[in-house]
C-alpha positions in Angstrom: 49.1 126.4 132.6 51.0 126.1 129.4 54.7 125.0 129.3 57.5 127.5 129.4 58.3 128.7 126.0 61.6 129.7 124.4 61.3 133.5 124.8 63.9 134.1 122.1 61.8 132.2 119.6 58.7 134.1 120.8 60.5 137.4 120.2 61.5 136.3 116.7 57.9 135.4 115.9 56.7 138.7 117.3 59.3 140.7 115.4 58.6 138.9 112.1 54.9 139.5 112.5 55.6 143.2 112.9 57.8 143.4 109.9 61.1 142.2 111.4 62.0 145.3 113.2 62.8 145.8 116.9 61.4 149.1 118.0 62.9 150.6 121.2 60.4 151.9 123.7 60.5 155.7 124.3 63.9 155.9 122.5 65.6 159.1 121.7 66.9 159.5 118.1 70.5 158.7 119.3 69.3 155.6 121.1 67.3 154.5 118.1 70.3 154.8 115.9 72.2 152.4 118.1 69.4 149.8 118.1 69.7 146.7 115.9 67.5 147.0 112.8 66.7 143.4 112.1 66.2 140.1 113.8 69.6 138.8 112.4 71.4 141.5 114.5 69.9 140.3 117.8 71.7 137.9 120.1 69.8 138.0 123.3 70.8 135.9 126.3 68.0 134.5 128.5 68.3 135.3 132.2 64.8 134.6 133.6 61.2 134.8 132.5 61.3 138.6 132.5 64.7 139.5 131.1 66.8 138.9 128.0 69.9 141.0 127.3 72.2 141.6 124.3 75.9 142.5 124.3 74.8 145.9 123.0 73.3 146.5 126.4 69.8 146.4 125.0 67.2 144.6 127.2 64.0 142.8 126.4 61.6 142.9 129.4 58.5 140.6 129.1 55.4 142.0 130.7 53.4 139.0 132.0 49.9 140.4 132.7 47.1 141.1 130.2 47.0 144.8 129.1 43.4 146.2 129.1 44.4 149.9 129.1 45.4 149.9 132.8 49.1 150.5 131.9 50.7 147.4 133.3 52.6 146.7 130.1 54.5 149.9 130.9 54.5 149.8 134.7 55.6 146.2 135.2 58.7 146.5 133.1 59.5 149.8 134.8 59.8 147.9 138.1 62.1 145.3 136.6 64.2 148.0 134.9 64.5 149.9 138.1 66.1 147.1 140.0 68.1 146.0 137.0 69.5 149.5 136.8 69.3 149.8 133.0 68.5 152.9 131.0 64.8 152.9 129.9 65.7 153.9 126.4 67.6 150.6 126.0 64.5 148.6 127.0 62.1 146.9 124.6 58.9 145.7 126.1 57.1 142.6 124.9 53.9 141.0 125.9 54.6 137.5 127.3 52.3 134.6 126.6 50.7 132.4 129.3 53.5 130.6 131.1 54.1 128.7 134.3 57.1 131.0 134.8 54.7 133.7 136.0 52.3 133.9 138.9 48.9 135.5 138.6 48.6 136.4 135.0 45.3 138.1 135.6 44.0 141.6 134.8 41.3 142.1 137.5 40.6 143.6 140.8 43.3 146.3 140.4 45.8 143.7 141.7 48.4 143.3 138.9 51.0 145.6 140.4 50.1 144.9 144.0 50.4 141.1 143.6 53.6 141.1 141.5 55.7 144.0 142.9 58.0 141.8 144.9 58.4 139.3 142.1 59.2 142.0 139.5 61.8 143.6 141.8 63.5 140.4 142.5 63.6 139.5 138.8 65.6 142.7 138.1 67.7 142.6 141.2 68.9 139.0 140.8 70.1 139.7 137.2 71.9 142.8 138.3 73.6 140.8 141.0 74.7 138.2 138.5 76.2 141.0 136.3 77.9 142.6 139.3 79.3 139.2 140.3 80.7 138.6 136.8 82.4 141.9 136.8 83.8 141.4 140.3 85.2 138.0 139.2 86.8 139.6 136.2 88.4 142.4 138.3 89.2 139.9 141.1 87.5 142.1 143.7 84.8 141.6 146.2 81.3 142.1 144.7 80.4 144.4 147.6 82.8 147.0 146.2 80.9 147.1 142.9 77.8 149.1 142.0 75.7 149.5 138.8 73.9 152.4 137.3 72.2 152.7 133.9 73.8 149.6 132.6 77.4 150.4 133.7 79.3 148.7 136.5 82.0 150.5 138.5 84.3 149.4 141.3 86.1 151.2 144.1 89.1 151.9 141.8 86.9 153.6 139.3 87.1 150.8 136.7 84.0 150.5 134.5 82.4 147.7 132.6 79.2 147.8 130.6 76.6 145.1 131.2 77.2 143.7 127.7 80.9 143.2 128.4 80.2 140.7 131.2 77.0 139.3 129.8 78.3 135.9 128.7 79.9 135.2 132.0 77.0 136.5 134.0 74.3 134.4 132.3 76.2 131.2 133.4 76.2 132.1 137.1 73.7 130.7 139.5 70.7 132.8 140.3 71.3 134.5 143.6 68.8 134.2 146.5 67.7 137.4 148.2 69.5 139.8 145.9 69.5 143.2 147.6 66.7 145.6 146.6 66.9 149.4 146.3 65.6 151.7 149.0 62.6 153.6 147.7 64.6 156.9 148.1 67.0 155.6 145.4 64.4 155.0 142.7 65.2 156.8 139.5 62.7 155.3 137.1 59.8 154.4 139.5 57.8 157.5 140.3 58.5 159.3 137.0 56.2 159.8 134.0 56.8 157.3 131.2 54.9 157.1 128.0 52.7 154.1 127.3 55.0 151.6 125.5 52.3 151.0 122.9 51.5 154.6 122.2 53.2 154.8 118.8 51.4 151.7 117.3 48.1 152.9 118.9 48.4 156.3 117.2 49.4 154.7 113.9 46.7 152.1 114.0 49.2 149.3 113.8 47.9 145.8 114.9 47.8 145.3 118.6 44.3 144.2 119.5 42.4 140.9 119.2 40.4 142.3 116.3 43.6 142.8 114.4 44.7 139.2 114.7 45.0 137.3 111.4 46.3 133.9 110.4 46.5 132.2 107.1 43.7 129.7 106.6 41.5 130.9 109.4 37.7 131.2 109.1 35.4 133.7 110.7 32.4 132.9 112.9 29.4 134.7 114.4 27.0 133.2 116.9 23.3 133.8 117.5 22.5 133.5 121.2 19.1 133.1 123.0 17.3 135.7 125.0 17.9 135.2 128.8 16.2 131.9 129.9 15.1 130.9 126.4 15.9 127.7 124.6 16.5 127.0 120.9 13.4 125.3 119.4 14.3 125.4 115.7 16.0 127.5 113.0 15.8 127.8 109.2 19.1 128.7 107.5 17.9 128.7 103.9 18.4 132.4 103.4 21.6 132.5 105.4 23.2 129.9 103.2 22.6 132.1 100.2 24.9 134.8 101.5 28.2 134.8 99.6 31.0 133.7 101.8 29.0 131.7 104.3 30.4 128.1 104.4 28.9 126.3 107.5 25.9 126.8 109.8 25.3 124.5 112.8 23.9 124.6 116.3 25.6 123.8 119.6 24.9 124.4 123.3 21.6 126.3 122.6 23.4 128.6 120.1 23.8 128.8 116.3 27.2 129.3 114.7 27.7 130.8 111.2 31.2 130.2 109.7 32.5 131.8 106.6 35.2 133.7 104.8 34.9 137.1 106.4 33.1 139.1 109.1 30.6 140.6 106.6 29.5 137.2 105.4 29.0 135.7 108.8 27.3 138.8 110.2 24.9 138.9 107.2 24.3 135.1 107.5 23.5 135.4 111.1 21.0 138.2 110.4 19.2 136.0 107.9 18.6 133.1 110.2 15.0 132.4 111.0 15.1 131.3 114.6 12.3 130.1 116.9 13.1 130.5 120.6 11.1 128.5 123.1 10.5 129.2 126.8 10.7 133.0 126.6 10.7 134.3 130.1 8.3 137.1 131.1 9.8 136.8 134.6 13.2 138.1 133.3 12.0 141.7 133.4 13.2 144.8 135.1 9.8 145.6 136.6 9.5 142.1 138.0 12.9 142.3 139.6 12.1 145.7 141.1 9.1 144.3 142.9 11.1 141.3 144.3 13.9 143.6 145.5 11.4 146.0 147.2 9.9 143.0 149.0 13.4 141.9 150.2 14.1 145.3 151.6 10.9 145.2 153.6 11.8 141.9 155.3 12.8 142.1 159.0 15.6 139.6 158.5 18.0 138.9 155.7 21.3 137.0 155.6 23.6 138.8 158.0 27.0 139.6 156.5 28.5 141.5 159.3 27.4 142.6 162.8 29.0 144.5 165.7 27.2 145.7 168.8 23.4 145.7 168.8 21.7 147.8 166.1 18.2 147.1 167.3 19.0 148.5 170.7 20.6 151.6 169.2 17.6 152.1 167.0 15.2 151.8 169.9 17.1 154.4 172.0 17.7 156.8 169.1 16.4 160.4 169.2 16.3 160.4 165.4 16.5 157.9 162.5 17.8 158.7 159.0 16.8 156.4 156.2 17.5 156.3 152.4 17.1 153.8 149.6 19.4 153.8 146.6 19.1 151.9 143.4 21.1 151.1 140.3 20.3 149.3 137.1 21.9 146.5 135.1 24.9 147.8 133.1 26.7 146.2 130.1 30.4 146.4 129.8 30.2 147.9 126.3 33.9 147.6 125.6 35.0 149.7 122.7 36.6 146.6 121.1 33.8 144.1 120.5 34.3 140.7 121.9 36.5 138.4 119.8 38.9 135.5 120.0 40.9 133.0 118.0 41.1 129.3 118.5 42.7 126.4 116.6 41.6 123.1 118.0 43.3 120.1 116.6 43.7 116.5 117.7 46.9 117.1 119.6 47.2 120.7 120.5 45.0 123.8 121.1 46.1 127.3 120.3 44.3 130.3 121.7 45.0 133.9 120.8 43.2 137.0 121.8 42.1 139.5 124.4 41.5 137.8 127.7 41.9 139.0 131.3 42.3 135.4 132.5 44.7 133.4 130.2 45.2 130.7 132.8 41.5 130.2 133.4 41.0 130.2 129.6 43.5 127.4 129.1 42.2 125.3 132.0 38.6 125.6 130.9 39.3 124.8 127.3 41.5 121.9 128.3 38.7 120.4 130.4 36.2 120.8 127.5 38.3 118.6 125.3 39.8 116.2 127.9 43.3 117.6 127.3 46.1 118.3 129.7 46.4 122.1 130.3 50.0 121.8 128.9 48.4 121.0 125.6 46.8 124.5 125.5 48.8 127.6 124.6 47.5 131.1 125.1 49.0 134.2 123.5 47.5 137.6 124.7 46.8 140.6 122.5 46.1 144.0 123.9 42.5 144.6 124.8 40.3 147.5 123.7 38.6 147.6 127.1 37.7 144.9 129.5 36.0 146.4 132.6 35.5 142.8 133.9 33.8 141.4 130.8 37.0 139.6 129.7 37.3 137.9 133.1 34.8 135.5 131.8 35.8 132.6 129.5 32.5 132.1 127.7 33.6 133.7 124.4 36.9 131.7 124.6 34.9 128.5 125.1 32.6 129.3 122.2 35.5 130.0 119.9 37.2 126.7 120.8 34.0 124.7 120.3 33.2 126.3 116.9 36.8 125.5 115.8 36.4 121.9 116.9 33.1 121.5 115.1 34.1 123.4 112.0 37.5 121.6 111.9 39.2 124.9 111.2 41.1 127.7 112.9 38.4 130.2 113.9 38.2 133.9 114.6 35.0 134.5 116.5 33.7 138.0 116.1 30.9 139.7 118.0 28.8 142.6 116.8 28.3 145.1 119.6 24.6 144.1 119.8 25.6 140.5 120.5 27.2 141.3 123.9 25.0 144.2 124.9 21.8 142.3 124.3 22.6 139.0 126.0 25.9 139.7 127.7 27.0 139.6 131.3 25.9 142.7 133.2 26.7 144.5 136.4 23.9 143.2 138.7 20.9 145.4 139.4 21.0 146.4 143.1 19.2 148.3 145.8 20.6 149.4 149.2 18.4 150.5 152.1 20.6 152.4 154.6 19.5 153.6 158.1 21.3 155.3 160.9 20.4 155.8 164.5 21.3 159.2 166.0 21.4 159.8 169.8 22.5 163.1 171.4 23.9 164.4 168.1 26.0 161.4 167.4 25.7 158.4 165.1 25.1 155.4 167.3 24.0 152.8 164.8 24.3 151.9 161.1 22.3 149.4 159.2 22.6 148.5 155.5 20.4 146.1 153.6 21.1 144.9 150.1 18.8 143.4 147.5 20.6 142.3 144.4 19.7 140.4 141.2 21.8 137.2 140.5 24.8 137.9 142.7 26.7 134.9 141.6 26.8 133.5 145.1 28.6 136.4 146.6 27.3 139.4 148.6 27.9 142.8 147.1 27.6 144.6 150.3 31.2 144.3 151.5 30.3 144.1 155.1 33.5 145.5 156.6 34.2 148.6 154.6 33.8 152.1 156.0 31.9 152.9 158.2 32.4 149.5 159.7 34.6 149.9 162.7 33.7 153.6 163.0 30.2 153.1 164.4 29.7 150.9 167.5 26.4 149.3 166.4 26.7 148.1 162.8 24.8 145.6 160.8 25.0 144.6 157.1 22.5 142.2 155.5 21.9 140.9 152.0 19.6 138.7 149.8 19.7 137.8 146.1 17.0 137.6 143.5 17.5 134.5 141.3 17.5 135.3 137.6 18.5 133.9 134.2 20.1 137.3 133.4 23.8 136.7 133.4 25.9 139.0 135.6 29.6 139.5 136.0 32.2 141.7 137.6 31.9 145.2 136.3 34.6 147.9 136.8 35.1 148.3 140.6 32.8 145.3 141.4 30.6 145.9 144.4 32.1 149.2 145.2 31.0 151.0 142.1 27.5 151.5 143.5 28.0 150.6 147.2 30.3 153.6 147.3 27.6 155.8 145.9 25.1 154.6 148.5 27.5 154.9 151.4 28.9 158.3 150.5 25.6 160.0 149.6 24.2 158.7 152.9 27.2 160.1 154.8 26.6 163.5 153.2 22.9 163.5 154.4 24.1 162.4 157.8 26.4 165.4 157.9 23.5 167.7 156.9 21.2 166.2 159.5 23.9 166.6 162.2 24.7 170.1 160.9 28.3 169.2 160.4 30.8 169.7 157.6 30.8 166.5 155.4 34.6 166.2 155.7 34.6 166.9 159.5 32.0 164.0 160.0 34.2 161.5 158.1 37.3 162.6 160.0 35.5 162.1 163.3 34.2 158.7 162.4 37.6 157.7 161.1 39.1 158.8 164.4 36.7 156.4 166.1 37.8 153.6 163.9 41.5 153.8 164.9 42.7 150.8 166.8 39.7 148.7 165.9 40.3 145.1 164.9 39.4 143.4 161.7 38.9 146.4 159.5 40.5 146.2 156.1 41.3 149.9 155.8 43.7 152.1 157.7 41.8 155.1 159.2 44.9 157.3 159.3 45.8 156.7 155.7 42.2 157.6 154.7 42.3 160.8 156.9 45.6 161.8 155.2 44.0 161.3 151.8 41.0 163.4 152.8 43.2 166.2 154.2 45.2 166.3 150.9 42.1 166.8 148.7 40.7 169.3 151.2 43.8 171.4 150.8 44.1 171.1 147.0 40.4 171.9 146.4 40.2 174.8 148.9 37.2 173.0 150.3 34.6 175.2 151.8 35.9 178.5 150.4 33.2 180.1 148.3 33.6 180.3 144.5 31.1 182.3 142.5 28.6 180.0 140.8 30.3 176.8 142.0 29.1 174.2 144.4 31.4 171.5 145.9 30.6 167.9 146.8 32.9 165.6 148.7 33.3 161.8 148.9 36.0 159.4 149.9 36.3 155.6 149.6 38.7 152.8 150.3 38.4 150.0 147.7 40.7 147.6 146.0 43.4 148.3 148.6 43.7 152.0 147.7 42.3 155.3 149.2 40.7 158.0 147.1 39.1 161.2 148.2 37.4 163.5 145.7 35.9 167.0 145.6 33.6 167.6 142.6 32.8 171.2 141.6 29.6 171.9 139.6 27.8 174.8 138.2 24.2 175.0 137.1 23.4 175.5 133.4 19.8 176.4 133.6 18.3 173.5 135.6 21.1 171.1 134.6 24.1 170.5 136.8 27.4 170.3 135.0 30.5 168.8 136.5 33.3 171.3 135.9 36.2 170.0 137.9 37.2 167.1 140.1 40.1 167.1 142.6 41.3 163.6 143.5 43.7 162.7 146.2 45.0 159.1 146.1 47.0 156.9 148.4 48.1 153.9 146.4 51.4 153.5 148.1 54.4 153.9 145.8 53.4 155.3 142.4 55.2 153.4 139.6 54.3 155.5 136.6 52.9 158.9 137.4 51.6 159.4 133.9 49.7 156.1 133.8 48.5 156.5 137.4 46.9 159.8 136.6 45.3 158.4 133.4 43.7 155.6 135.5 42.3 158.0 138.1 41.0 160.4 135.5 39.5 157.6 133.4 37.8 156.0 136.4 36.3 159.4 137.5 34.9 160.2 134.1 33.6 156.6 133.7 32.0 156.7 137.1 30.2 160.1 136.6 29.2 159.2 133.0 27.6 155.9 133.9 25.9 157.4 136.9 24.4 160.1 134.6 23.2 158.0 131.7 23.9 154.3 132.1 20.8 152.1 132.0 19.9 148.6 130.7 16.3 147.6 131.0 15.3 144.0 130.5 11.9 143.1 129.0 10.9 139.5 128.7 14.5 138.4 128.7 15.6 140.9 126.0 17.9 143.9 126.7 16.3 147.2 125.5 19.5 149.0 124.6 21.8 147.1 122.2 24.2 149.8 120.8 25.4 153.3 121.5 22.4 154.8 119.6 20.2 153.9 122.6 22.8 153.4 125.3 24.3 156.8 126.0 27.8 157.4 127.2 29.2 160.6 128.7 29.9 163.3 126.1 32.9 165.6 126.0 30.6 168.5 127.0 29.9 166.7 130.3 33.5 165.8 131.0 35.1 167.6 134.0 38.7 168.6 134.3 40.4 166.2 136.7 43.4 167.1 138.9 45.0 164.2 140.6 47.3 164.3 143.6 49.1 161.4 145.2 50.0 161.0 148.9 53.7 160.7 149.2 54.3 157.1 150.4 56.8 154.3 150.7 54.1 151.7 151.3 54.0 148.9 148.8 52.0 149.9 145.7 48.3 149.0 145.3 45.8 149.2 142.4 44.5 152.2 140.4 42.3 150.8 137.7 39.2 150.9 139.8 39.5 152.9 143.1 38.9 156.2 141.4 35.4 155.2 140.3 33.4 154.6 143.6 33.8 158.1 145.0 33.2 159.9 141.7 29.4 159.7 141.3 28.6 160.5 145.0 31.0 163.5 144.9 29.0 164.7 141.9 25.6 163.9 143.5 26.7 165.6 146.8 27.6 168.8 144.9 24.1 168.7 143.2 22.5 168.3 146.6 24.4 171.4 147.9 23.5 173.4 144.8 19.8 172.4 144.4 18.7 170.7 147.6 17.8 167.7 145.5 19.0 164.3 146.6 19.6 161.8 143.8 18.8 158.3 145.0 18.5 156.4 141.7 20.9 156.0 138.9 21.0 157.0 136.1 20.5 160.6 137.1 19.2 161.6 133.6 17.0 159.8 131.1 19.3 160.4 128.2 
C-alpha cells in the first residue's frame, strides 16, 4: 500500500485542480457565506486519517473507499461526523487516495460500511474526546462534566467553547483509546436523509470521473484485444499510421496498443489496423457450453458443496417430487462510463489515477509487474460511472501501466464500449437444477445442482443459504465448464441468479402444497431457528417478510393487479419484495415493487433507498432483456443498439421500508437485486400460469 500522504497538501492539490475554491457540502446560504473562499484562508489541523479541522470550526472528512454510485462518499463521512458531533453544513468531504492509514479500501460485496463502521465511529469519537479534554483543561474541570454538540462544548456551569477555540491545544493531545461512542438512540445525523455530496458537480457536469482526468503532457491509448482463446498472428498498421494524431503502435501481451494525441486519433487508428488472429476457438460458443452444462446436470454425482441428512433416502420415500431447471446467460457489466485509467510509469515512481474498486490490489499488481516496492506506487481514486464488479479487476490498470512503460509517456487508456462488451469479463453463464422431495404434505428434502461456465475456482451455489437449515435433508452440488471466456464478479455475485432459481422454486413449492407463498417461507424459517452453522438469522428474515406483507397489503385483491413475492438474504442483509404487475395485452408490466429491508442501522436514508430502488430496477431489467451470446469466441452484442437495457416504460415504482434496528449496519448495493426478478416472475406466474425458467424473459 502506498505511504501515508500529507492530507493538507492533497487538499490543496484537489482545491487548486477545481479552481481553488472550497465548496461546503449541503451548505445553507448562511453557512456558505462563512466558508473560506480560497486556499490561502485555510489553516487545517490534522487529527487523523479521516479528520482535519480549522479554527472556523469547518471540518474536512476524508472518505477512504472508492465511490461507484453506492453512496459511501456521503455515508462514511456521516458516521465520522456523527461521533465527532459537528454540524453537517460545516463538513467538506474529500476522496482520500490509497493510504496505509485506512483498512479495506475496496468497493465490493456491499461491505464498505459493514467493514468500516467501528473504525469510522472511533475516528470521530477520539477527536471529539481530544477536543473535550482540551476544553476541560482550559476550564480546569473534569472532562466527564463536559459534553459536545454541533461543534460546541459546554460544561456543568454552562460555559461554552467552540471547537475552533480549543483546536490548537486539542491537536497536541495524545489520541485516546476507547473513546466513548454514542448510543444509537442519540444519533442525530445517522438515520436522516442527506444529499449526495457530489450532486452539484454531477448535475453541472464538472470533472469527477476517470474519463474527466487530464494531465499536461499525457498521451492517449486504445488497445485491440483478441477474441476469447485467440492469439495474435500478425498485424499491418500501415493505414493506422496515416491517421492524424497517431504517434506509436506496438504489440504486447497478445494485444496491440495505439498511442496518440487524443481519443479520436487512437480510436480511428485502432479501427484501421489489419489484424490476423490465430487459433480462433469454435469451442468458445454458447451452444457448445449449453450442451456441456446439460450433460453435467444429468450426472448422478457432482462436487458436493454442502450436505445435511440423507437426500437420497428422502427422495426414495417421497410421495411427490418437484423438479425445475433454471438458466441464465453471460452478462457484460456495461458500465455507463467506459473503462479508462491513467498511469505514469517512470524509473523511480509509478502514479496511477482513475476509477478502480480495488486501489490496493492495483498498486500491488503494478508494483509486481515492474519489480517495485508497493510504496513506490501511488493510487488516486476518481469517482466511477458504474462498476458492478468490473472494476474489481486490475486488467485495465495493468494495461495502462504497461503501455505507459513501453511508450515512455504518461498514458490515459480509453476503452470504447465495444472493447469491453465484446471481450470483457462477464457474469458466468449458469444453470441450476432444483428438486424437492415431498412427504405427507411437507418438504422433506431439497437438492440443488449447479452447472457453471468458468467459475474462477469458486462455487456459485452458496451451499448454506436459505433453505439450508430449514429442510432436514439438503444437498448442494456443483461443477464448472472450463472456458477461455473471461468471467468476473457481477453485481450481487452468485446470488443475482441463484436467488431467482431458489425463490421461483419456492413459489412453485407453495403452489404444489396449496399454501400461500409467504406462509410457506415463514414455516420453513421457523424450522431453521436454532440450527447451527447457518449464515442468516431466521427471525430477522421473518420480520422483514412480515413488514413487506403489511406494507403491500399482500393477498388483498386489487383490480387488474397480480402480486408476486420473494425474499432473500445476501451480502449480510435481508430483503423481501412484493411485485405488482398488470397485463398489457399479452405482456406483463411491472407497476410497483414494495421492498422491506433489514440492513441494521441505516446511515443515510436517502442513499439507502436509492440503492434498493436501483438494484430492483437493475435486477428486473437484466432479467427481462439481458443476454450475451458467444459465437466462436466473439460476443454477439457489443453496444446498446443490440444489448437492450430496461426502458422507462418498463420501470416500476419502488417503495422501500426499513426494519427499525440497532444492529450494526450491513450492505445495500447488492441485496435488493436477487429477490427482484423472482418477485416479478412469481407475479407473472400468478397472472398467466406461465413459469419463466430462463433469462432473459423477452427476446428484445
